[in-house]
N, CA, C, O and the ligand as a Tripos MOL2 file, in Angstrom:
@<TRIPOS>MOLECULE
protein
  309   307    78     0     0
PROTEIN
NO_CHARGES

@<TRIPOS>ATOM
      1 N          15.1450   -4.2040    1.4490 N.3       1 MET1
      2 CA         14.5190   -4.5080    2.7280 C.3       1 MET1
      3 C          14.5920   -6.0120    3.0030 C.2       1 MET1
      4 O          14.2780   -6.8270    2.1360 O.2       1 MET1
      5 N          15.0080   -6.3640    4.2160 N.am      2 LYS2
      6 CA         15.1070   -7.7710    4.6030 C.3       2 LYS2
      7 C          13.7760   -8.2580    5.1730 C.2       2 LYS2
      8 O          13.1030   -7.5390    5.9120 O.2       2 LYS2
      9 N          13.4110   -9.4780    4.8210 N.am      3 CYS3
     10 CA         12.1810  -10.0660    5.3480 C.3       3 CYS3
     11 C          12.3390  -10.2700    6.8560 C.2       3 CYS3
     12 O          13.3250  -10.8620    7.2940 O.2       3 CYS3
     13 N          11.3830   -9.7880    7.6550 N.am      4 PRO4
     14 CA         11.4990   -9.9410    9.1180 C.3       4 PRO4
     15 C          11.3210  -11.3900    9.5830 C.2       4 PRO4
     16 O          11.6370  -11.7150   10.7280 O.2       4 PRO4
     17 N          10.8240  -12.2500    8.7120 N.am      5 TYR5
     18 CA         10.5940  -13.6460    9.0950 C.3       5 TYR5
     19 C          11.7940  -14.5260    8.7920 C.2       5 TYR5
     20 O          12.2400  -15.2910    9.6470 O.2       5 TYR5
     21 N          12.3280  -14.4180    7.5490 N.am      6 CYS6
     22 CA         13.4240  -15.3030    7.1470 C.3       6 CYS6
     23 C          14.7330  -14.5520    6.9050 C.2       6 CYS6
     24 O          15.7540  -15.1740    6.6120 O.2       6 CYS6
     25 N          14.7140  -13.2240    7.0230 N.am      7 GLN7
     26 CA         15.9100  -12.3780    6.8700 C.3       7 GLN7
     27 C          16.4780  -12.3320    5.4610 C.2       7 GLN7
     28 O          17.5830  -11.8250    5.2710 O.2       7 GLN7
     29 N          15.7670  -12.8420    4.4760 N.am      8 GLU8
     30 CA         16.2600  -12.7500    3.1040 C.3       8 GLU8
     31 C          15.7770  -11.4600    2.4540 C.2       8 GLU8
     32 O          14.7960  -10.8560    2.8890 O.2       8 GLU8
     33 N          16.4940  -11.0450    1.3910 N.am      9 GLU9
     34 CA         16.1510   -9.8010    0.7140 C.3       9 GLU9
     35 C          14.7870   -9.9140    0.0350 C.2       9 GLU9
     36 O          14.5130  -10.8900   -0.6630 O.2       9 GLU9
     37 N          13.9300   -8.9020    0.2440 N.am     10 MET10
     38 CA         12.5930   -8.9230   -0.3380 C.3      10 MET10
     39 C          12.6080   -8.2540   -1.7050 C.2      10 MET10
     40 O          13.4920   -7.4490   -1.9990 O.2      10 MET10
     41 N          11.6290   -8.5900   -2.5410 N.am     11 LEU11
     42 CA         11.5090   -7.9950   -3.8660 C.3      11 LEU11
     43 C          10.7000   -6.7140   -3.7620 C.2      11 LEU11
     44 O           9.6390   -6.6950   -3.1380 O.2      11 LEU11
     45 N          11.2020   -5.6320   -4.3770 N.am     12 LEU12
     46 CA         10.4850   -4.3660   -4.3500 C.3      12 LEU12
     47 C           9.4740   -4.3090   -5.4830 C.2      12 LEU12
     48 O           9.7810   -4.6620   -6.6220 O.2      12 LEU12
     49 N           8.2760   -3.8660   -5.1640 N.am     13 GLY13
     50 CA          7.2440   -3.7390   -6.1820 C.3      13 GLY13
     51 C           6.2030   -2.7440   -5.7090 C.2      13 GLY13
     52 O           6.4860   -1.8770   -4.8830 O.2      13 GLY13
     53 N           5.0220   -2.8730   -6.2290 N.am     14 TYR14
     54 CA          3.9720   -1.9580   -5.8170 C.3      14 TYR14
     55 C           2.6000   -2.5990   -5.9240 C.2      14 TYR14
     56 O           2.4310   -3.6040   -6.6140 O.2      14 TYR14
     57 N           1.6250   -2.0240   -5.2460 N.am     15 ILE15
     58 CA          0.2380   -2.4620   -5.3250 C.3      15 ILE15
     59 C          -0.5340   -1.3470   -6.0140 C.2      15 ILE15
     60 O          -0.6270   -0.2360   -5.4910 O.2      15 ILE15
     61 N          -1.0940   -1.6450   -7.2040 N.am     16 PRO16
     62 CA         -1.8180   -0.6050   -7.9300 C.3      16 PRO16
     63 C          -3.1950   -0.3590   -7.3280 C.2      16 PRO16
     64 O          -3.7790   -1.2530   -6.7150 O.2      16 PRO16
     65 N          -3.7070    0.8410   -7.5000 N.am     17 ASN17
     66 CA         -5.0550    1.1660   -7.0500 C.3      17 ASN17
     67 C          -5.6390    2.1820   -8.0180 C.2      17 ASN17
     68 O          -4.9400    2.6440   -8.9190 O.2      17 ASN17
     69 N          -6.8880    2.5330   -7.8500 N.am     18 GLY18
     70 CA         -7.5210    3.4790   -8.7600 C.3      18 GLY18
     71 C          -7.3960    4.9070   -8.2830 C.2      18 GLY18
     72 O          -6.2890    5.4200   -8.1190 O.2      18 GLY18
     73 N          -8.5370    5.5580   -8.0570 N.am     19 GLY19
     74 CA         -8.5520    6.9720   -7.7200 C.3      19 GLY19
     75 C          -8.3490    7.3040   -6.2610 C.2      19 GLY19
     76 O          -8.2990    8.4800   -5.8980 O.2      19 GLY19
     77 N          -8.2310    6.2790   -5.4010 N.am     20 GLN20
     78 CA         -8.0000    6.5670   -3.9890 C.3      20 GLN20
     79 C          -6.6460    6.0200   -3.5740 C.2      20 GLN20
     80 O          -6.1900    5.0100   -4.1080 O.2      20 GLN20
     81 N          -6.0010    6.6880   -2.6190 N.am     21 PRO21
     82 CA         -4.7250    6.1800   -2.1370 C.3      21 PRO21
     83 C          -4.8940    4.7600   -1.5820 C.2      21 PRO21
     84 O          -5.9410    4.4390   -1.0200 O.2      21 PRO21
     85 N          -3.8770    3.9120   -1.7360 N.am     22 VAL22
     86 CA         -3.9180    2.5940   -1.1120 C.3      22 VAL22
     87 C          -3.8150    2.8240    0.3840 C.2      22 VAL22
     88 O          -2.9460    3.5600    0.8520 O.2      22 VAL22
     89 N          -4.6960    2.1970    1.1210 N.am     23 GLN23
     90 CA         -4.7370    2.4680    2.5540 C.3      23 GLN23
     91 C          -5.1860    1.2550    3.3390 C.2      23 GLN23
     92 O          -5.8390    0.3520    2.8160 O.2      23 GLN23
     93 N          -4.8210    1.2580    4.6030 N.am     24 TRP24
     94 CA         -5.2930    0.2340    5.5350 C.3      24 TRP24
     95 C          -6.4740    0.8190    6.2800 C.2      24 TRP24
     96 O          -6.4180    1.9430    6.7780 O.2      24 TRP24
     97 N          -7.5670    0.0250    6.3520 N.am     25 ILE25
     98 CA         -8.7560    0.4860    7.0570 C.3      25 ILE25
     99 C          -9.1050   -0.5700    8.0970 C.2      25 ILE25
    100 O          -9.1570   -1.7560    7.7710 O.2      25 ILE25
    101 N          -9.3460   -0.1640    9.3450 N.am     26 PRO26
    102 CA         -9.6390   -1.1590   10.3830 C.3      26 PRO26
    103 C         -10.9290   -1.9180   10.0910 C.2      26 PRO26
    104 O         -11.8160   -1.4140    9.4020 O.2      26 PRO26
    105 N         -11.0250   -3.1450   10.6270 N.am     27 GLU27
    106 CA        -12.2030   -3.9990   10.4620 C.3      27 GLU27
    107 C         -13.4540   -3.2050   10.8030 C.2      27 GLU27
    108 O         -13.5350   -2.5920   11.8670 O.2      27 GLU27
    109 N         -14.4330   -3.2140    9.8990 N.am     28 GLY28
    110 CA        -15.6730   -2.4710   10.1480 C.3      28 GLY28
    111 C         -15.6440   -1.0620    9.5900 C.2      28 GLY28
    112 O         -16.6940   -0.4370    9.4410 O.2      28 GLY28
    113 N         -14.4430   -0.5410    9.2740 N.am     29 GLY29
    114 CA        -14.3270    0.8020    8.7160 C.3      29 GLY29
    115 C         -14.6990    0.8060    7.2420 C.2      29 GLY29
    116 O         -14.6950   -0.2350    6.5860 O.2      29 GLY29
    117 N         -15.0200    1.9870    6.7300 N.am     30 LYS30
    118 CA        -15.4070    2.1030    5.3250 C.3      30 LYS30
    119 C         -14.4680    3.0480    4.5890 C.2      30 LYS30
    120 O         -13.9450    3.9980    5.1710 O.2      30 LYS30
    121 N         -14.2560    2.7740    3.2720 N.am     31 PRO31
    122 CA        -13.4450    3.7180    2.4980 C.3      31 PRO31
    123 C         -14.1480    5.0630    2.3650 C.2      31 PRO31
    124 O         -15.3660    5.1500    2.5190 O.2      31 PRO31
    125 N         -13.3910    6.0960    2.0830 N.am     32 SER32
    126 CA        -13.9740    7.4200    1.8740 C.3      32 SER32
    127 C         -14.8920    7.4080    0.6620 C.2      32 SER32
    128 O         -14.6700    6.6420   -0.2760 O.2      32 SER32
    129 N         -15.9150    8.2420    0.6720 N.am     33 LEU33
    130 CA        -16.8320    8.3360   -0.4720 C.3      33 LEU33
    131 C         -16.2040    9.1410   -1.6010 C.2      33 LEU33
    132 O         -16.6980    9.1130   -2.7280 O.2      33 LEU33
    133 N         -15.1430    9.8430   -1.3180 N.am     34 PHE34
    134 CA        -14.5340   10.7360   -2.2990 C.3      34 PHE34
    135 C         -13.2430   10.1860   -2.8750 C.2      34 PHE34
    136 O         -12.4830    9.4930   -2.1980 O.2      34 PHE34
    137 N         -13.0070   10.5110   -4.1550 N.am     35 SER35
    138 CA        -11.7420   10.1420   -4.7800 C.3      35 SER35
    139 C         -10.6100   10.9570   -4.1650 C.2      35 SER35
    140 O         -10.8310   12.0050   -3.5570 O.2      35 SER35
    141 N          -9.4280   10.4620   -4.3350 N.am     36 PHE36
    142 CA         -8.1950   11.1630   -3.9060 C.3      36 PHE36
    143 C          -8.1280   11.3980   -2.4000 C.2      36 PHE36
    144 O          -7.3190   12.2040   -1.9430 O.2      36 PHE36
    145 N          -8.9640   10.7080   -1.6160 N.am     37 SER37
    146 CA         -8.8850   10.9520   -0.1820 C.3      37 SER37
    147 C          -8.8120    9.6570    0.6120 C.2      37 SER37
    148 O          -9.2530    8.5970    0.1680 O.2      37 SER37
    149 N          -8.2470    9.7820    1.7890 N.am     38 VAL38
    150 CA         -8.0660    8.6500    2.6900 C.3      38 VAL38
    151 C          -9.2570    8.6180    3.6490 C.2      38 VAL38
    152 O          -9.7460    9.6690    4.0640 O.2      38 VAL38
    153 N          -9.7240    7.4240    4.0010 N.am     39 ALA39
    154 CA        -10.8470    7.2810    4.9300 C.3      39 ALA39
    155 C         -10.5180    7.8890    6.2830 C.2      39 ALA39
    156 O          -9.3530    8.0480    6.6450 O.2      39 ALA39
    157 N         -11.5610    8.2230    7.0180 N.am     40 GLU40
    158 CA        -11.3950    8.8540    8.3330 C.3      40 GLU40
    159 C         -10.4490    8.0560    9.2340 C.2      40 GLU40
    160 O          -9.5860    8.6250    9.9020 O.2      40 GLU40
    161 N         -10.6230    6.7300    9.2430 N.am     41 LYS41
    162 CA         -9.7740    5.8860   10.0880 C.3      41 LYS41
    163 C          -8.6940    5.1800    9.2850 C.2      41 LYS41
    164 O          -8.0230    4.2820    9.7940 O.2      41 LYS41
    165 N          -8.5230    5.5860    8.0270 N.am     42 GLY42
    166 CA         -7.5540    4.9310    7.1530 C.3      42 GLY42
    167 C          -6.1240    5.3470    7.4330 C.2      42 GLY42
    168 O          -5.8620    6.4840    7.8270 O.2      42 GLY42
    169 N          -5.2040    4.4220    7.2280 N.am     43 ILE43
    170 CA         -3.7700    4.6970    7.3290 C.3      43 ILE43
    171 C          -3.1950    4.5620    5.9280 C.2      43 ILE43
    172 O          -3.1180    3.4510    5.4020 O.2      43 ILE43
    173 N          -2.7870    5.6780    5.3070 N.am     44 PRO44
    174 CA         -2.2750    5.5850    3.9370 C.3      44 PRO44
    175 C          -0.9410    4.8580    3.8700 C.2      44 PRO44
    176 O          -0.0740    5.0630    4.7190 O.2      44 PRO44
    177 N          -0.7770    4.0160    2.8690 N.am     45 LEU45
    178 CA          0.5120    3.3730    2.6470 C.3      45 LEU45
    179 C           1.3930    4.3570    1.8860 C.2      45 LEU45
    180 O           0.9570    5.4460    1.5150 O.2      45 LEU45
    181 N           2.6380    3.9540    1.6620 N.am     46 MET46
    182 CA          3.5700    4.8270    0.9430 C.3      46 MET46
    183 C           3.1160    4.9340   -0.5080 C.2      46 MET46
    184 O           3.4820    4.1050   -1.3410 O.2      46 MET46
    185 N           2.3170    5.9560   -0.8090 N.am     47 ASN47
    186 CA          1.7030    6.0910   -2.1220 C.3      47 ASN47
    187 C           2.4860    6.9640   -3.0870 C.2      47 ASN47
    188 O           3.1000    7.9650   -2.7190 O.2      47 ASN47
    189 N           2.4310    6.5250   -4.3630 N.am     48 ARG48
    190 CA          2.8610    7.4040   -5.4490 C.3      48 ARG48
    191 C           1.5940    7.6870   -6.2370 C.2      48 ARG48
    192 O           0.7000    6.8430   -6.2890 O.2      48 ARG48
    193 N           1.5020    8.8370   -6.8410 N.am     49 PHE49
    194 CA          0.3250    9.1540   -7.6420 C.3      49 PHE49
    195 C           0.7360    9.5360   -9.0420 C.2      49 PHE49
    196 O           1.5320   10.4530   -9.2460 O.2      49 PHE49
    197 N           0.1730    8.8060  -10.0240 N.am     50 LYS50
    198 CA          0.4580    9.1040  -11.4260 C.3      50 LYS50
    199 C          -0.8550    9.4440  -12.1060 C.2      50 LYS50
    200 O          -1.5620    8.5430  -12.5560 O.2      50 LYS50
    201 N          -1.2010   10.7250  -12.1920 N.am     51 PRO51
    202 CA         -2.5190   11.1440  -12.6810 C.3      51 PRO51
    203 C          -2.8490   10.7120  -14.1050 C.2      51 PRO51
    204 O          -4.0240   10.5880  -14.4500 O.2      51 PRO51
    205 N          -1.8460   10.4830  -14.9300 N.am     52 LEU52
    206 CA         -2.1280   10.1320  -16.3250 C.3      52 LEU52
    207 C          -2.2580    8.6260  -16.5480 C.2      52 LEU52
    208 O          -2.6040    8.1850  -17.6440 O.2      52 LEU52
    209 N          -1.9850    7.8510  -15.5260 N.am     53 LYS53
    210 CA         -2.0840    6.4010  -15.6490 C.3      53 LYS53
    211 C          -3.4430    5.9170  -15.1580 C.2      53 LYS53
    212 O          -4.0960    6.5810  -14.3530 O.2      53 LYS53
    213 N          -3.8650    4.7460  -15.6540 N.am     54 VAL54
    214 CA         -5.1430    4.1650  -15.2240 C.3      54 VAL54
    215 C          -5.1080    3.8630  -13.7210 C.2      54 VAL54
    216 O          -6.0280    4.2010  -12.9770 O.2      54 VAL54
    217 N          -4.0250    3.2230  -13.3080 N.am     55 ASN55
    218 CA         -3.8660    2.9630  -11.8820 C.3      55 ASN55
    219 C          -3.1570    4.1590  -11.2580 C.2      55 ASN55
    220 O          -1.9370    4.1590  -11.0930 O.2      55 ASN55
    221 N          -3.9460    5.1810  -10.9130 N.am     56 GLY56
    222 CA         -3.3790    6.4330  -10.4270 C.3      56 GLY56
    223 C          -2.4960    6.2810   -9.2060 C.2      56 GLY56
    224 O          -1.3610    6.7590   -9.1840 O.2      56 GLY56
    225 N          -3.0200    5.6150   -8.1910 N.am     57 TYR57
    226 CA         -2.2440    5.4500   -6.9630 C.3      57 TYR57
    227 C          -1.5450    4.1030   -6.9440 C.2      57 TYR57
    228 O          -2.1060    3.0900   -7.3590 O.2      57 TYR57
    229 N          -0.3150    4.1060   -6.4590 N.am     58 GLN58
    230 CA          0.4410    2.8750   -6.2860 C.3      58 GLN58
    231 C           1.0950    2.9250   -4.9190 C.2      58 GLN58
    232 O           1.6990    3.9310   -4.5450 O.2      58 GLN58
    233 N           0.9730    1.8260   -4.1690 N.am     59 ALA59
    234 CA          1.6320    1.7530   -2.8700 C.3      59 ALA59
    235 C           2.9020    0.9340   -2.9950 C.2      59 ALA59
    236 O           2.9040   -0.1480   -3.5810 O.2      59 ALA59
    237 N           3.9850    1.4640   -2.4370 N.am     60 GLN60
    238 CA          5.2390    0.7210   -2.4280 C.3      60 GLN60
    239 C           5.0500   -0.5370   -1.5790 C.2      60 GLN60
    240 O           4.4870   -0.4630   -0.4870 O.2      60 GLN60
    241 N           5.5080   -1.6790   -2.0640 N.am     61 ALA61
    242 CA          5.3400   -2.9150   -1.3120 C.3      61 ALA61
    243 C           6.4870   -3.8800   -1.5730 C.2      61 ALA61
    244 O           6.9920   -3.9710   -2.6920 O.2      61 ALA61
    245 N           6.8890   -4.5920   -0.5430 N.am     62 HIS62
    246 CA          7.9660   -5.5700   -0.6370 C.3      62 HIS62
    247 C           7.3590   -6.9580   -0.5150 C.2      62 HIS62
    248 O           6.4450   -7.1830    0.2790 O.2      62 HIS62
    249 N           7.8780   -7.8910   -1.3150 N.am     63 TYR63
    250 CA          7.3380   -9.2500   -1.3160 C.3      63 TYR63
    251 C           8.4260  -10.2680   -1.0350 C.2      63 TYR63
    252 O           9.5120  -10.1940   -1.6090 O.2      63 TYR63
    253 N           8.1430  -11.2180   -0.1550 N.am     64 CYS64
    254 CA          9.0650  -12.3210    0.1000 C.3      64 CYS64
    255 C           8.4670  -13.5750   -0.5160 C.2      64 CYS64
    256 O           7.4610  -14.0890   -0.0260 O.2      64 CYS64
    257 N           9.0960  -14.0880   -1.6220 N.am     65 PRO65
    258 CA          8.5490  -15.2800   -2.2840 C.3      65 PRO65
    259 C           8.6380  -16.5310   -1.4130 C.2      65 PRO65
    260 O           7.8860  -17.4840   -1.6190 O.2      65 PRO65
    261 N           9.5470  -16.5320   -0.4470 N.am     66 LYS66
    262 CA          9.7170  -17.7010    0.4220 C.3      66 LYS66
    263 C           8.5880  -17.7670    1.4610 C.2      66 LYS66
    264 O           7.9860  -18.8210    1.6720 O.2      66 LYS66
    265 N           8.3140  -16.6360    2.1010 N.am     67 CYS67
    266 CA          7.2880  -16.5850    3.1580 C.3      67 CYS67
    267 C           5.9030  -16.2320    2.6180 C.2      67 CYS67
    268 O           4.9160  -16.2910    3.3510 O.2      67 CYS67
    269 N           5.8290  -15.8640    1.3300 N.am     68 LYS68
    270 CA          4.5570  -15.4700    0.7170 C.3      68 LYS68
    271 C           3.8980  -14.3300    1.4800 C.2      68 LYS68
    272 O           2.7030  -14.3700    1.7740 O.2      68 LYS68
    273 N           4.6920  -13.3180    1.7940 N.am     69 VAL69
    274 CA          4.1620  -12.1930    2.5560 C.3      69 VAL69
    275 C           4.5090  -10.8800    1.8550 C.2      69 VAL69
    276 O           5.5880  -10.7370    1.2790 O.2      69 VAL69
    277 N           3.5910   -9.9360    1.9130 N.am     70 VAL70
    278 CA          3.8170   -8.6010    1.3580 C.3      70 VAL70
    279 C           3.8410   -7.6140    2.5140 C.2      70 VAL70
    280 O           2.9720   -7.6450    3.3850 O.2      70 VAL70
    281 N           4.8290   -6.7450    2.5170 N.am     71 ILE71
    282 CA          4.9080   -5.6960    3.5250 C.3      71 ILE71
    283 C           4.8660   -4.3520    2.8130 C.2      71 ILE71
    284 O           5.6720   -4.0820    1.9220 O.2      71 ILE71
    285 N           3.9200   -3.5160    3.2150 N.am     72 ALA72
    286 CA          3.7590   -2.2160    2.5990 C.3      72 ALA72
    287 C           3.9110   -1.1410    3.6760 C.2      72 ALA72
    288 O           3.0410   -1.0140    4.5380 O.2      72 ALA72
    289 N           5.0030   -0.3610    3.6440 N.am     73 PRO73
    290 CA          5.2160    0.6650    4.6580 C.3      73 PRO73
    291 C           4.1700    1.7780    4.5640 C.2      73 PRO73
    292 O           3.6890    2.0980    3.4780 O.2      73 PRO73
    293 N           3.8250    2.3620    5.7150 N.am     74 THR74
    294 CA          2.8920    3.4860    5.7250 C.3      74 THR74
    295 C           3.6680    4.7850    5.6050 C.2      74 THR74
    296 O           4.8910    4.8020    5.7450 O.2      74 THR74
    297 N           2.9670    5.8570    5.3490 N.am     75 LYS75
    298 CA          3.5620    7.1710    5.1800 C.3      75 LYS75
    299 C           4.3330    7.6030    6.4290 C.2      75 LYS75
    300 O           5.3640    8.2710    6.3470 O.2      75 LYS75
    301 N           3.8070    7.2020    7.5810 N.am     76 GLU76
    302 CA          4.3880    7.6730    8.8460 C.3      76 GLU76
    303 C           5.7750    7.1060    9.1110 C.2      76 GLU76
    304 O           6.5860    7.7490    9.7770 O.2      76 GLU76
    305 N           6.0640    5.8950    8.5930 N.am     77 SER77
    306 CA          7.3240    5.2530    8.9590 C.3      77 SER77
    307 C           8.5020    5.8090    8.1930 C.2      77 SER77
    308 O           9.6330    5.3670    8.3940 O.2      77 SER77
    309 ZN         10.7380  -14.2650    4.1850 Zn       78 ZN78
@<TRIPOS>BOND
     1     1     2 1
     2     2     3 1
     3     3     4 2
     4     3     5 am
     5     5     6 1
     6     6     7 1
     7     7     8 2
     8     7     9 am
     9     9    10 1
    10    10    11 1
    11    11    12 2
    12    11    13 am
    13    13    14 1
    14    14    15 1
    15    15    16 2
    16    15    17 am
    17    17    18 1
    18    18    19 1
    19    19    20 2
    20    19    21 am
    21    21    22 1
    22    22    23 1
    23    23    24 2
    24    23    25 am
    25    25    26 1
    26    26    27 1
    27    27    28 2
    28    27    29 am
    29    29    30 1
    30    30    31 1
    31    31    32 2
    32    31    33 am
    33    33    34 1
    34    34    35 1
    35    35    36 2
    36    35    37 am
    37    37    38 1
    38    38    39 1
    39    39    40 2
    40    39    41 am
    41    41    42 1
    42    42    43 1
    43    43    44 2
    44    43    45 am
    45    45    46 1
    46    46    47 1
    47    47    48 2
    48    47    49 am
    49    49    50 1
    50    50    51 1
    51    51    52 2
    52    51    53 am
    53    53    54 1
    54    54    55 1
    55    55    56 2
    56    55    57 am
    57    57    58 1
    58    58    59 1
    59    59    60 2
    60    59    61 am
    61    61    62 1
    62    62    63 1
    63    63    64 2
    64    63    65 am
    65    65    66 1
    66    66    67 1
    67    67    68 2
    68    67    69 am
    69    69    70 1
    70    70    71 1
    71    71    72 2
    72    71    73 am
    73    73    74 1
    74    74    75 1
    75    75    76 2
    76    75    77 am
    77    77    78 1
    78    78    79 1
    79    79    80 2
    80    79    81 am
    81    81    82 1
    82    82    83 1
    83    83    84 2
    84    83    85 am
    85    85    86 1
    86    86    87 1
    87    87    88 2
    88    87    89 am
    89    89    90 1
    90    90    91 1
    91    91    92 2
    92    91    93 am
    93    93    94 1
    94    94    95 1
    95    95    96 2
    96    95    97 am
    97    97    98 1
    98    98    99 1
    99    99   100 2
   100    99   101 am
   101   101   102 1
   102   102   103 1
   103   103   104 2
   104   103   105 am
   105   105   106 1
   106   106   107 1
   107   107   108 2
   108   107   109 am
   109   109   110 1
   110   110   111 1
   111   111   112 2
   112   111   113 am
   113   113   114 1
   114   114   115 1
   115   115   116 2
   116   115   117 am
   117   117   118 1
   118   118   119 1
   119   119   120 2
   120   119   121 am
   121   121   122 1
   122   122   123 1
   123   123   124 2
   124   123   125 am
   125   125   126 1
   126   126   127 1
   127   127   128 2
   128   127   129 am
   129   129   130 1
   130   130   131 1
   131   131   132 2
   132   131   133 am
   133   133   134 1
   134   134   135 1
   135   135   136 2
   136   135   137 am
   137   137   138 1
   138   138   139 1
   139   139   140 2
   140   139   141 am
   141   141   142 1
   142   142   143 1
   143   143   144 2
   144   143   145 am
   145   145   146 1
   146   146   147 1
   147   147   148 2
   148   147   149 am
   149   149   150 1
   150   150   151 1
   151   151   152 2
   152   151   153 am
   153   153   154 1
   154   154   155 1
   155   155   156 2
   156   155   157 am
   157   157   158 1
   158   158   159 1
   159   159   160 2
   160   159   161 am
   161   161   162 1
   162   162   163 1
   163   163   164 2
   164   163   165 am
   165   165   166 1
   166   166   167 1
   167   167   168 2
   168   167   169 am
   169   169   170 1
   170   170   171 1
   171   171   172 2
   172   171   173 am
   173   173   174 1
   174   174   175 1
   175   175   176 2
   176   175   177 am
   177   177   178 1
   178   178   179 1
   179   179   180 2
   180   179   181 am
   181   181   182 1
   182   182   183 1
   183   183   184 2
   184   183   185 am
   185   185   186 1
   186   186   187 1
   187   187   188 2
   188   187   189 am
   189   189   190 1
   190   190   191 1
   191   191   192 2
   192   191   193 am
   193   193   194 1
   194   194   195 1
   195   195   196 2
   196   195   197 am
   197   197   198 1
   198   198   199 1
   199   199   200 2
   200   199   201 am
   201   201   202 1
   202   202   203 1
   203   203   204 2
   204   203   205 am
   205   205   206 1
   206   206   207 1
   207   207   208 2
   208   207   209 am
   209   209   210 1
   210   210   211 1
   211   211   212 2
   212   211   213 am
   213   213   214 1
   214   214   215 1
   215   215   216 2
   216   215   217 am
   217   217   218 1
   218   218   219 1
   219   219   220 2
   220   219   221 am
   221   221   222 1
   222   222   223 1
   223   223   224 2
   224   223   225 am
   225   225   226 1
   226   226   227 1
   227   227   228 2
   228   227   229 am
   229   229   230 1
   230   230   231 1
   231   231   232 2
   232   231   233 am
   233   233   234 1
   234   234   235 1
   235   235   236 2
   236   235   237 am
   237   237   238 1
   238   238   239 1
   239   239   240 2
   240   239   241 am
   241   241   242 1
   242   242   243 1
   243   243   244 2
   244   243   245 am
   245   245   246 1
   246   246   247 1
   247   247   248 2
   248   247   249 am
   249   249   250 1
   250   250   251 1
   251   251   252 2
   252   251   253 am
   253   253   254 1
   254   254   255 1
   255   255   256 2
   256   255   257 am
   257   257   258 1
   258   258   259 1
   259   259   260 2
   260   259   261 am
   261   261   262 1
   262   262   263 1
   263   263   264 2
   264   263   265 am
   265   265   266 1
   266   266   267 1
   267   267   268 2
   268   267   269 am
   269   269   270 1
   270   270   271 1
   271   271   272 2
   272   271   273 am
   273   273   274 1
   274   274   275 1
   275   275   276 2
   276   275   277 am
   277   277   278 1
   278   278   279 1
   279   279   280 2
   280   279   281 am
   281   281   282 1
   282   282   283 1
   283   283   284 2
   284   283   285 am
   285   285   286 1
   286   286   287 1
   287   287   288 2
   288   287   289 am
   289   289   290 1
   290   290   291 1
   291   291   292 2
   292   291   293 am
   293   293   294 1
   294   294   295 1
   295   295   296 2
   296   295   297 am
   297   297   298 1
   298   298   299 1
   299   299   300 2
   300   299   301 am
   301   301   302 1
   302   302   303 1
   303   303   304 2
   304   303   305 am
   305   305   306 1
   306   306   307 1
   307   307   308 2
@<TRIPOS>SUBSTRUCTURE
     1 MET1         2 RESIDUE 1 A MET
     2 LYS2         6 RESIDUE 1 A LYS
     3 CYS3        10 RESIDUE 1 A CYS
     4 PRO4        14 RESIDUE 1 A PRO
     5 TYR5        18 RESIDUE 1 A TYR
     6 CYS6        22 RESIDUE 1 A CYS
     7 GLN7        26 RESIDUE 1 A GLN
     8 GLU8        30 RESIDUE 1 A GLU
     9 GLU9        34 RESIDUE 1 A GLU
    10 MET10       38 RESIDUE 1 A MET
    11 LEU11       42 RESIDUE 1 A LEU
    12 LEU12       46 RESIDUE 1 A LEU
    13 GLY13       50 RESIDUE 1 A GLY
    14 TYR14       54 RESIDUE 1 A TYR
    15 ILE15       58 RESIDUE 1 A ILE
    16 PRO16       62 RESIDUE 1 A PRO
    17 ASN17       66 RESIDUE 1 A ASN
    18 GLY18       70 RESIDUE 1 A GLY
    19 GLY19       74 RESIDUE 1 A GLY
    20 GLN20       78 RESIDUE 1 A GLN
    21 PRO21       82 RESIDUE 1 A PRO
    22 VAL22       86 RESIDUE 1 A VAL
    23 GLN23       90 RESIDUE 1 A GLN
    24 TRP24       94 RESIDUE 1 A TRP
    25 ILE25       98 RESIDUE 1 A ILE
    26 PRO26      102 RESIDUE 1 A PRO
    27 GLU27      106 RESIDUE 1 A GLU
    28 GLY28      110 RESIDUE 1 A GLY
    29 GLY29      114 RESIDUE 1 A GLY
    30 LYS30      118 RESIDUE 1 A LYS
    31 PRO31      122 RESIDUE 1 A PRO
    32 SER32      126 RESIDUE 1 A SER
    33 LEU33      130 RESIDUE 1 A LEU
    34 PHE34      134 RESIDUE 1 A PHE
    35 SER35      138 RESIDUE 1 A SER
    36 PHE36      142 RESIDUE 1 A PHE
    37 SER37      146 RESIDUE 1 A SER
    38 VAL38      150 RESIDUE 1 A VAL
    39 ALA39      154 RESIDUE 1 A ALA
    40 GLU40      158 RESIDUE 1 A GLU
    41 LYS41      162 RESIDUE 1 A LYS
    42 GLY42      166 RESIDUE 1 A GLY
    43 ILE43      170 RESIDUE 1 A ILE
    44 PRO44      174 RESIDUE 1 A PRO
    45 LEU45      178 RESIDUE 1 A LEU
    46 MET46      182 RESIDUE 1 A MET
    47 ASN47      186 RESIDUE 1 A ASN
    48 ARG48      190 RESIDUE 1 A ARG
    49 PHE49      194 RESIDUE 1 A PHE
    50 LYS50      198 RESIDUE 1 A LYS
    51 PRO51      202 RESIDUE 1 A PRO
    52 LEU52      206 RESIDUE 1 A LEU
    53 LYS53      210 RESIDUE 1 A LYS
    54 VAL54      214 RESIDUE 1 A VAL
    55 ASN55      218 RESIDUE 1 A ASN
    56 GLY56      222 RESIDUE 1 A GLY
    57 TYR57      226 RESIDUE 1 A TYR
    58 GLN58      230 RESIDUE 1 A GLN
    59 ALA59      234 RESIDUE 1 A ALA
    60 GLN60      238 RESIDUE 1 A GLN
    61 ALA61      242 RESIDUE 1 A ALA
    62 HIS62      246 RESIDUE 1 A HIS
    63 TYR63      250 RESIDUE 1 A TYR
    64 CYS64      254 RESIDUE 1 A CYS
    65 PRO65      258 RESIDUE 1 A PRO
    66 LYS66      262 RESIDUE 1 A LYS
    67 CYS67      266 RESIDUE 1 A CYS
    68 LYS68      270 RESIDUE 1 A LYS
    69 VAL69      274 RESIDUE 1 A VAL
    70 VAL70      278 RESIDUE 1 A VAL
    71 ILE71      282 RESIDUE 1 A ILE
    72 ALA72      286 RESIDUE 1 A ALA
    73 PRO73      290 RESIDUE 1 A PRO
    74 THR74      294 RESIDUE 1 A THR
    75 LYS75      298 RESIDUE 1 A LYS
    76 GLU76      302 RESIDUE 1 A GLU
    77 SER77      306 RESIDUE 1 A SER
    78 ZN78       309 GROUP 0 **** ****
């Protein structure tokens, strides 16, 4: 994936999380009270789930070391 700011190739990685999917929640919104679920207004990122690992959910994320920006695609894209 190319960085939309500087057009250089981004580094592929992930953002670890615990028992809930990594998600974007609008300002003022709250995470779900339940494990394994996305908040009512949450937008799940591209998640992988590894039940046997401590960090169960991982969101795919690209990092540009030049612009210091992380881009994490959502499930919908
Ligand atoms: Zn960049």
